[in-house]
C-alpha positions in Angstrom: 8.9 14.6 -30.4 9.1 11.0 -29.3 6.3 9.7 -27.1 6.2 7.2 -24.2 2.7 5.6 -24.5 0.8 4.1 -21.5 1.9 0.6 -20.6 -0.6 -0.2 -17.9 -3.7 1.9 -18.8 -6.7 -0.4 -18.6 -4.9 -2.6 -16.1 -3.7 -0.5 -13.1 -6.1 2.3 -13.8 -9.0 3.0 -16.3 -7.9 3.5 -19.9 -11.0 5.5 -20.8 -10.5 9.2 -19.9 -14.0 9.7 -18.5 -13.8 6.6 -16.3 -10.3 7.6 -15.1 -11.5 11.1 -14.2 -14.4 9.6 -12.3 -12.1 7.2 -10.5 -9.8 10.0 -9.5 -12.7 12.2 -8.4 -13.9 9.5 -6.1 -10.4 8.9 -4.6 -9.8 12.6 -4.0 -13.3 13.0 -2.5 -11.9 11.3 0.7 -9.6 14.3 1.4 -9.6 18.1 1.5 -7.1 19.7 -0.8 -4.6 21.2 1.7 -1.3 22.0 0.0 1.7 21.8 2.3 5.4 22.8 2.0 6.4 19.4 0.8 10.0 18.8 -0.4 9.4 15.2 -1.4 6.8 12.4 -0.9 6.4 8.6 -1.0 3.4 7.3 -3.0 2.4 3.8 -3.9 2.1 2.3 -7.4 -0.3 -0.6 -7.3 -3.6 -0.7 -9.1 -5.8 2.2 -8.2 -8.5 0.0 -6.6 -5.8 -1.1 -4.1 -3.5 1.8 -3.4 -5.3 4.8 -5.1 -6.8 6.1 -1.8 -3.3 6.2 -0.2 -1.9 8.0 -3.3 -4.8 10.5 -3.2 -3.9 11.2 0.4 -0.4 12.2 -0.7 -1.4 14.2 -3.8 -4.1 16.1 -2.0 -1.3 17.7 0.0 1.3 18.1 -2.8 1.8 21.8 -3.8 1.7 23.0 -7.4 5.2 23.5 -8.7 6.9 23.7 -12.1 8.2 20.1 -12.1 7.8 16.8 -10.4 10.8 14.4 -10.2 9.3 10.9 -10.1 11.7 8.2 -9.0 10.5 4.6 -9.4 12.0 1.2 -9.0 12.8 -0.8 -12.1 10.7 -4.0 -11.9 12.0 -5.3 -15.3 15.8 -4.9 -14.9 16.2 -3.3 -18.3 18.1 -0.1 -19.0 20.8 1.7 -17.1 21.3 1.6 -13.3 19.5 5.0 -13.1 17.5 5.6 -16.3 16.0 9.0 -17.2 13.5 9.6 -19.9 13.3 12.6 -22.3 10.2 11.5 -24.2 6.8 13.1 -23.7 4.6 10.9 -21.5 1.0 10.2 -22.6 -1.8 9.0 -20.4 -5.6 8.8 -21.1 -5.8 12.4 -19.7 -3.3 13.8 -22.1 0.4 14.4 -22.7 2.9 15.6 -20.1 6.3 17.1 -21.1 9.6 16.0 -19.6 11.9 18.8 -18.4 14.8 18.0 -20.7 17.0 20.7 -19.2 16.6 19.2 -15.7 17.4 15.7 -17.1 20.5 17.0 -18.8 21.7 18.6 -15.6 21.6 15.1 -14.0 24.0 13.7 -16.6 26.6 12.2 -14.3 24.0 10.3 -12.1 21.3 9.4 -14.6 21.6 8.1 -18.2 18.8 8.7 -20.7 17.6 5.2 -21.4 14.0 4.8 -22.6 14.2 1.0 -22.5 13.8 1.1 -18.7 10.5 3.0 -19.0 8.8 1.0 -21.8 6.9 -1.4 -19.5 7.5 0.0 -16.1 4.4 1.1 -14.2 5.9 2.7 -11.1 6.2 6.1 -12.6 3.3 6.0 -15.0 0.6 5.4 -12.4 1.7 8.6 -10.5 1.0 10.9 -13.5 -2.8 10.9 -13.6 -2.9 12.1 -10.0 -0.8 15.1 -11.0 -2.9 15.7 -14.1 -6.1 15.7 -12.0 -4.7 18.3 -9.6 -2.6 20.5 -11.9 -2.6 21.9 -15.4 0.8 23.2 -16.2 3.8 21.2 -15.1 6.7 19.0 -16.3 8.0 15.7 -15.0 11.5 14.2 -14.6 11.1 10.4 -14.8 13.9 8.4 -13.1 13.9 4.6 -13.0 16.3 2.8 -10.6 17.4 -0.7 -11.2 20.3 -0.2 -8.8 19.0 0.7 -5.3 22.1 0.3 -3.1 23.0 2.9 -0.5 25.8 4.5 -2.5 23.7 4.9 -5.7 20.8 6.4 -3.8 23.0 8.8 -1.9 24.8 10.0 -5.0 21.5 10.4 -6.9 20.0 12.3 -3.9 22.9 14.6 -3.7 22.8 15.4 -7.4 19.0 15.9 -7.3 19.5 18.4 -4.4 22.1 20.3 -6.4 19.9 20.5 -9.5 16.8 21.4 -7.6 18.6 24.3 -5.9 19.6 25.5 -9.4 16.1 25.1 -11.0 13.9 25.7 -8.0 10.1 25.0 -7.8 10.4 21.2 -7.7 8.9 18.3 -5.7 10.4 14.8 -5.6 8.1 11.8 -5.6 9.4 8.4 -4.6 7.2 5.6 -5.9 7.1 2.5 -3.7 4.9 -0.2 -2.3 5.9 -1.8 1.0 5.5 -5.4 2.2 4.6 -7.8 -0.5 2.5 -11.0 -0.1 2.8 -11.5 3.6 0.1 -12.0 6.3 -1.8 -8.9 7.3 -0.4 -8.5 10.8 3.1 -9.0 9.6 2.8 -6.3 6.9 1.5 -3.8 9.5 4.3 -4.6 11.9 7.2 -4.7 9.4 6.1 -1.7 7.5 5.6 0.3 10.7 9.2 -0.6 11.6 10.6 0.7 8.3 8.3 3.7 8.1 9.5 4.8 11.6 13.1 5.2 10.2 11.8 7.0 7.1 9.9 9.5 9.2 13.1 10.2 11.1 14.9 10.7 7.8 17.4 8.0 8.8 18.4 6.3 5.6 21.0 4.1 7.2 18.5 2.8 9.7 15.9 2.3 7.0 18.3 0.0 5.0 19.3 -1.8 8.2 15.7 -2.5 9.2 14.7 -3.6 5.7 17.5 -6.1 5.5 17.2 -7.2 9.1 13.6 -8.4 8.6 13.6 -9.0 4.9 10.9 -6.4 4.3 10.0 -6.4 0.6 9.9 -2.7 0.0 10.2 -2.5 -3.7 11.2 1.2 -4.0 13.7 1.6 -1.1 16.3 3.1 -3.4 13.9 5.9 -4.6 12.8 6.5 -1.0 16.5 6.8 0.1 17.3 9.1 -2.8 14.4 11.3 -1.9 15.4 11.5 1.8 19.0 12.3 0.9 17.9 15.1 -1.4 15.3 16.4 0.9 17.7 16.7 3.9 20.1 18.7 1.7 17.2 20.9 0.8 16.3 21.6 4.4 13.8 18.9 5.3 13.4 18.3 9.0 10.8 15.5 9.3 8.6 13.0 7.6 4.9 12.6 8.1 2.8 9.6 7.4 -0.6 10.6 5.9 -2.0 7.2 5.1 -1.3 3.5 5.4 -3.3 0.5 4.3 -3.0 -2.9 2.7 -4.6 -4.8 -0.1 -6.3 -6.8 2.7 -8.1 -3.7 3.9 -9.6 -3.4 0.4 -10.6 -7.0 -0.5 -10.8 -8.6 2.9 -8.3 -11.4 2.3 -5.7 -11.0 5.0 -3.7 -14.1 4.3 -1.4 -12.5 1.8 -1.3 -8.7 1.4 0.7 -5.8 0.0 1.3 -2.7 2.1 0.9 0.9 0.8 2.2 4.0 2.6 1.7 7.7 1.9 4.5 9.9 3.4 5.4 13.6 3.1 8.9 14.9 3.8 8.9 18.5 4.8 
């Protein structure tokens, strides 16, 4: 079986298994484990020292299911418009299998293209959080280089169809929010976009992002998750955490925003 090896271990998170477990234990110690009936979620993908607390707020509420579809933006512009992976994924905490049958069922909306995943961090950094919480699960990694409204809607519709067929699935959209703007602007702009997400209004989310030029890197994955979740019966979004890099290091002149959102 082919293996996708870690691209950012030792950079975005500890490469040593013991140190990684201690890091995750500390992050999760901020929250009670309270599983909710989550259809999808939004989780950040920065280095754990910056966004790990927000991610832990999300993963402390994610229920245990058979598979997690993880949709991330393509930061390197390699591979297909929507690239799936069928390789096993290795992290310092072990190997996670991909649900190949689920991937195959997405054939008309996602092409298996491992090139998109070789250096991409947005999906990889989510997996140790799942490994810390759960023992027996599979993943479906999807990397989006094309994040327009039509692509997101079509992917979301297909994900809903396949999820109804397979059942027992949670979708995770990997995204950071404002990038390298002053602290107050990040809070203001991100709140403006998050409000549309919580109302599950994809059209308004896109409009607000482009109106203000908000640098949400994973807006396509978020849109796909919302489209899919609504077709699966979601009624609302709930923000469980928000912070910026400025809250961590104290420099508020240029920050990145991180939001944790559940869609139920």
